Steps between C-alpha positions, in 0.01 A plus 500: 500500500658843401533779753281722285215242504539450877494870570183541286322225687604647844376843391166351375455314831572820703255706291229242533555457869477875547181529300328209677441685823282750301313292244144396573583130474729515803275713719361206697848379576601851611215494751668211682810714592365853511258597778307771317241539780773573743643759266169668481457490872836681552368770269170518666309450175124483554169468308438817297861609485664649191840342441774478248723219382813638347681250276183289474619281204208278398302575819598232766480754784233720332237217502576428857457863589176504292352240730627674810358848429173365354259657257495826694882531466729537209838385389737690274726256324815672372763370269738647235438207253180521304483136407488404869207738553323357200526161661371624824204648326422176329515310830275754664245466219497126544474522872235777478711721725394865464693680784845496326614793290828457309743783461794500259763683709834653423831373652503809723127570533228240586230752394279444809201703583594782741393495867267210470677173602502323830788264423764466229684172481831467312590129495823363364522806278664787684847361426428545136410869529793735410306828586387356831488848671283634229270201534482532866403862449221399277382235747490763776279725286262214422443396860240634727641677813462170697613291207779241510761354263617142536820383334590129482829386356720200524864521608734243337753353733792558272414873474487573871716795605548610132441860374157595398608505138644147505193368674259664246707351208445168660123549522498525873516773774557541879235667716764737646519683165125514455438635850748785454335581167158503653623735763647735246164501312310605808373172630523335846552122525240362727548127446774271393520129451862393448423138410178436321603163381680385196428618140400187298598302807859574422690543824751730325229750428355651822192711465452814706224755542498871595188701554514878515262801544544867412707678760275758681597862432484782751 
């Protein structure tokens, strides 16, 4: 087997494995290692809430949120890739889900409605955002005065202690960087879970959660 052929197969496996966590066919398996209800409890999401799912992909979390907030609530599903949102809309039509609105965002602007959201969730997406301070600013403007932002990431063991740039290149991030950035953006961290289990049941990828609210002024 040539090295070129071997590399191509390794790359294909990695891309397929990365996509699996987001495709509809793998959502049932994802439910076995991701406690979505507990995530929503941490954020205090209730019936009738207006919430956003930034980096929604095909809608795994958005559909869970849809059930949580009920018919009186609303979910804004945001992604920068139109084809993902088209799939989400197709799934919503088949499932007869009417409380999800898709938004094609920019890389530095999720284009959320201003001053109307109870909770914004950014799951396994924050590390991909280059203009993270701009995005946090937009999130702050979108939240109600009592609104919250929840960020969930995975920290890969081999990237612990590395710089923010190196971690982000490795599609991972430490909570210490995010907490500082939230503070700079005018948020106060109110809850933190340093170990929320293993991403895809891989003990080398530890999940963590940070919940923050707008820092009171005056």
